[in-house]
ZANU-193445 format. One record per residue (C-alpha): residue in three letters; x, y, z. Coordinates in steps of 0.2 Angstrom, whole numbers, plus 5000, padded with zeros to 4 digits. Last residue first. Layout:
// residues N
ALAXYZ...
END
This chain:
// residues 545
GLU495950084915TYR496350214903GLU498150214897GLY499250344905PRO499750494896ALA501550484893MET503050554902VAL504750494898ASP506250564907ASP508050544904ILE508150584885LYS509950634880LEU510350454874ILE508950464862MET509650624854LYS511350564853VAL510750404845LEU509750504832GLN511250614828THR512450464826ALA511250374814LEU511050534804TRP512850564802PHE513450394799GLN512050354786GLU512350524777ARG514150484775LYS513650314768GLY512450394755VAL513550534750LEU514950414747THR513950314735GLU514050124736PHE514950004726VAL515049814724ASN515949774708GLN516449604713LYS518249634708ARG518249804717MET517449724732ASP518949614735ASP518349474747THR518449344733GLY517649174732GLU516149224723GLU515049184738LYS513749314734CYS513949394751ASP515849404751ILE516049514766GLY517149664763LEU518949704757TYR519149864748PRO519949964762CYS521649884760LYS522949904773GLU523549734769LYS523649674787LEU522249774794GLN521149734780LYS521549544781ALA521249554800LYS519549634797VAL519049514783ARG519449364794THR518649434810LEU517049474800SER516949304791ASP517249204807ILE515949314817PRO514549294805PRO514749114799LEU514049134782GLY512149114778SER512049264768ASN510949344781GLU512249314794ALA513649384783LEU512749544779ALA512149564798LEU513949554803PRO514549674790ILE513249794797ALA513549764815ASP515349794814LEU514949984814ALA514349954832ASP516049884837ALA516850044831PHE515550154840ALA515950054856HIS517750084854MET517350274853ALA516250264868TYR517650184878GLN518850314873GLU517650444878VAL517850404896GLY519550484897ALA521050504886VAL520950494867GLU522450424858ASP521750244859ALA520150294851ALA521050354835GLU521650174831GLY519950094835ILE519050234825ALA520150194810LEU519750004812SER517950034812CYS518050154797ALA518850014787ILE517649884793GLU516150004788ALA516850044771ALA517049854767GLY515349814774GLY514949734757GLY515049894748TYR516550004743VAL516550184743ILE516050304729ARG516450484724ASN515450554709ASP514550694718ARG513050764710ILE513050634696LEU513350494708ASN511950554719ARG510750554704ALA511250374699VAL510950324717CYS509250404718LEU508750324702SER509250154710ASP508150184725HIS506650234714ILE506950084704SER506749974719ARG505150064724LYS504450034707THR504949854707GLU504049834724GLU502449904717VAL502549794701ILE502949644711MET501549674723LYS500349704708ASN500649544700GLY501649474686GLY502649624682ARG502749774671VAL503649944675LEU503450084662ILE504850204666THR504350374659VAL505450514652ALA505350704653LYS506650784641SER506250964642LYS505551094630GLU504951014614GLY504250854620GLY504850704610GLU503550574614ILE501850574621VAL501250404624LEU499450354627MET498950194635LYS497750064630ASP497449894639ARG496849784625THR496749634637THR497649524625GLY499349604629PHE499649784629GLU499049924618ILE499950084613GLN499150254608ARG500250384599VAL500750564602VAL502150614591ASP503450744589ALA502750854603LYS502251034604GLY501351134618LEU500051264613LYS499951424622ASP500651524608ALA499251474596THR497951554607ILE496551484618GLU496051614631GLU494151614628PHE494051444635ARG494651474652PRO496051394662ILE497251364648ILE498851274654ARG500351344644ALA501251214634GLY503151194633SER502951004629ALA503850934643ILE503251054657ALA501451054651ILE501550864650LEU502150854667GLU500850984674ILE499450884665GLU500050724672VAL500050784690GLY498250854687GLY497550704681VAL496850684663TRP494950664663ARG494750674644VAL495850644629ALA495450734613PRO495750704594LEU495050844583LYS494350774567GLU492950894567LEU491650754566TYR492550674581LEU492550834591GLN490750854588HIS490450674593ASN491350704609ALA490450864612GLU488750764611ASP489450624621ASP489850734636PHE491450814641GLY492550764655TRP493750874665GLN495650894664CYS495550904645LEU496950864633VAL496550924616LEU497550864601ASN497750954584ALA497851134590GLY498051264577SER497251404586ASP495851384574LYS495451204578CYS495251244597LYS494051394593ARG493151284580VAL492851154594MET492151284605ASP491051364591ILE490451184587PHE489951174605TYR488951334606GLU488151294590LYS487551134597GLU486951214613GLN486051344603LYS485251204592ARG484651114607LEU483851264614SER483051304597GLU482351124596TYR481651134613LYS480751294610GLU480151224593VAL479451074602THR478351174613ASP478151204632ILE479951234637GLU479951344652ILE481651354658LYS481751384677HIS483051484684LYS483851444701THR484551274696LYS485851364685PRO485651344667ARG487151234661PRO488451324650PRO488851204636GLU490251084638PHE492051064639PRO492451094657CYS493951214659THR495651144663LEU496251134645ILE497851084638ALA497951114619ILE499351004611LYS500151034595ALA500650864589ASP501950844576LYS501150674572VAL499550614580GLU499250434581THR497750344587PRO496550434575MET494850454583GLN493650314580PRO493650244598HIS493150424604SER493950494620MET495650444616GLU496450334629LYS497050354646ASP498550294657LEU499650424651VAL501450394647ILE502650534645GLY504150534633HIS505750444631ILE504950274636LEU506050164647ALA505449984647THR504949844659ASP504549694648GLU505949594657LEU504949604673THR503549504665GLY501949544656GLY500449594667THR500149734679LYS500549904674GLY501650024683GLU502050204679LEU503650284686LYS503850464680ILE505550534678LEU505450724676GLU505150744695LEU506850674698ASN507650834693VAL509450794691ASP510950914695LYS512750924691ARG512451104685GLU513351064668LEU512750884668ASP510850934669ALA510150764670VAL508550714661ALA509050584649MET510550534660VAL509350494674ALA508250384663ASP509750294655VAL510450264672SER508750194678ILE508550084662LYS510350014664ALA510049974682LEU508449884677ASP509249784664ARG510749734675LYS509649704690HIS508649574681ARG508949434693ASN508949554708VAL507149614706ILE506749564724LYS507949684731SER509649674739SER510549674722LEU509649824716THR510749944726THR512349854720MET511649864702CYS511450044703THR513350054707GLN513749944692VAL512650054680LEU513550204685SER515250124681GLU514650074664PHE514050244660GLU515050284644ASN514150404633THR514150554644GLU515850514651PHE516050424668GLU517450444681PHE517150384698GLU518350454711ASP518750334724ALA518350354743ILE519550284755GLU520050454762ASP518350534762LEU517650384771LYS519050394784ASN518550574787VAL516750524790ALA517350384802THR518450504812LYS516950624813CYS515850484819ALA517050434832ARG517050604839ASP515150614840TYR515050444848GLY516250504861GLU515250654865SER513650544865VAL514450424878ARG514950574888VAL513150634888PRO512550464893HIS513650464909ILE514650304911GLY513950194925ARG514550034918ASP512749994913LEU512750154903LEU514250084893ALA513249924889GLU511750014884ALA512850124872GLN513349974863GLU511549924860LEU511150104855LEU512550104842ALA511849934835GLY510150004833ALA510750164825LEU511750054812VAL510249944809VAL509250094805VAL510450174794GLY510750004784THR508949984780THR508750154772GLY510250144762ASP509550224747GLY508550384743VAL509950504748GLU509150644757TYR507350594757ASP507550414760GLN508850444773SER507550564781LYS506350424780SER507450304789LEU507750424803GLU505850464804VAL505550284807MET506850264820LEU506050414829LYS504450324828ALA505250184838VAL505650314851GLN503850364853ASN503050184853GLU501550164842ILE502250104825ARG501250094810MET502249954802GLU501950024784GLU503150164787LEU504450054794ILE504349934780THR504350074767ALA505850164774GLY506849994775ASP506549944757ASN506349764756THR504549754752ILE502949644751MET501349744753VAL499649664755ASP498049754755GLY496849704769ASP496049874773PRO497149894789GLY498749854779GLN499549684778MET501349684778MET502549564770LYS504449584774ASP505849534762MET507349434767GLY509149494764LYS510349394753PRO510949544743GLY511049644759LEU510049694774SER508249624776THR508649524792ARG509249674801LEU507649774798ILE506649684812ARG508149694824SER508249884821VAL506449904827SER506749794842LYS508349894846ALA507450064846ALA506150004859ALA507449924870ILE508550084869ASN507050194874ALA506550074888ARG508350074895GLN508550264893ALA506950294903GLU507550174916ILE509250264918GLY508350424923LYS506450424925LEU505050334917ARG503250404919LYS501550344915LYS500250474919LYS498650424927GLU499350454945GLN499850624939GLU498150694935ARG498850864934LEU500550894941ILE500751034954LEU499351004965PHE498951094981PRO498951044999ARG498451165013GLY499751175027TYR499551365029GLU501251395021ASP500851305006PHE500951115005ALA501551014990LEU500950854981SER501950814966MET502550634970THR501350624985ALA500250514975GLU501650394970SER502250384988THR500450344993THR500250214980GLN501950124985ASN501450125003GLY500050005000
END
């Protein structure tokens, strides 16, 4: 019984007349963890998240299957996607989700590794806290170690030369990204597609790539090999009338965001139609109004109309008679993309159609798939910019979705390489090299930070360990062997041989990662861990009884 009293008096105070007053509202309903307990709970939560992702690291990593609340199933290997779909409740585990998201935003790849690394850092920190080392000292040591690691990365990074027509090296790096995904048996083709796509829209002078210009469209059916890069924009729509021409050369496109129909009488007014003649005249007016609209389009020189809204059958028929192909219900995103690519101005009101607002494209044609006669429109050769579409095909919806996610990762890798063409070696080679460097640097640091730095070095080993474990190799044996070899030969290219090709040299295996990605992983993981270690009091609203 005395426990309840002590809890209740936690924030009961007496004023000078001896009257009690409350400081914390409803405090017996709040859950509160203080001091080392709070850190323990937080570390446990973060560790459990990273343990989930640990098995999906590397080329032999496993995929996760998640079922959403409305029963749709998702199979994925992408760290950020897994965590996002898991719908995590715990506050600290949510931070891990944010961590992988920010890696996804910044770099686009390495979302699994960054969470595994953060989990390992926290696991090591737990041991240090048990020894009675102050959390702030631990995070200072980690900070130092992280700086050492990033410097080491810069040292071991290789410049990557690629010309505008020779992208073999880019393709190799994209293949490394794709090798951990479900699509790894076609990684060569997909890597080539993503590099081609990025090169098509890249601005090599500014070293920048606008990924918005690359559109990923998925269509179930066909096999992964049918995935293709289309130099143009693919619309999942068809011409509004089956007899309209399916191919328009030298298209001049009018993009309308206004409805294509006669003005409706508003409901407030009544139209009295009591004779056939009145009805006829009304219909005639509508028809003339239509013909007028269509003529306006024709007069401006347009030979294709894309409309954001629909138009009724009468309009459709009129358009067909005037031989003006049209597409209805085009989505907003697509409209913007087409406008950018063809240099069109979007026309919000009918009166404003002029020749200079039309977009130009070399050819607009309708393509059909398979036996289902699924039709899609392709707009090729836009005048202004080089928008491209990657059309992903696959046996079922899940594969298509997962392939889209994988391609997104490899597009990001290609983009990062164009921004900064330095790379480090994969297979845990970079981590092992950094871990050795930190070990050396730590011995020169006096004080408690030395422990923390050694702990950071041990945590970096978690990545090669997980790689080896997922590949079915004896983890500790493989790691110690490679580590000893790196030390002896002073060669930062040796990593875990996940694919069992019989060589540890990652240069021979062509396993690369972008330097930007690795650096970001180290920084982000360290920052997150520092933040979690600094929390010493967790107050949450208690659950209702």
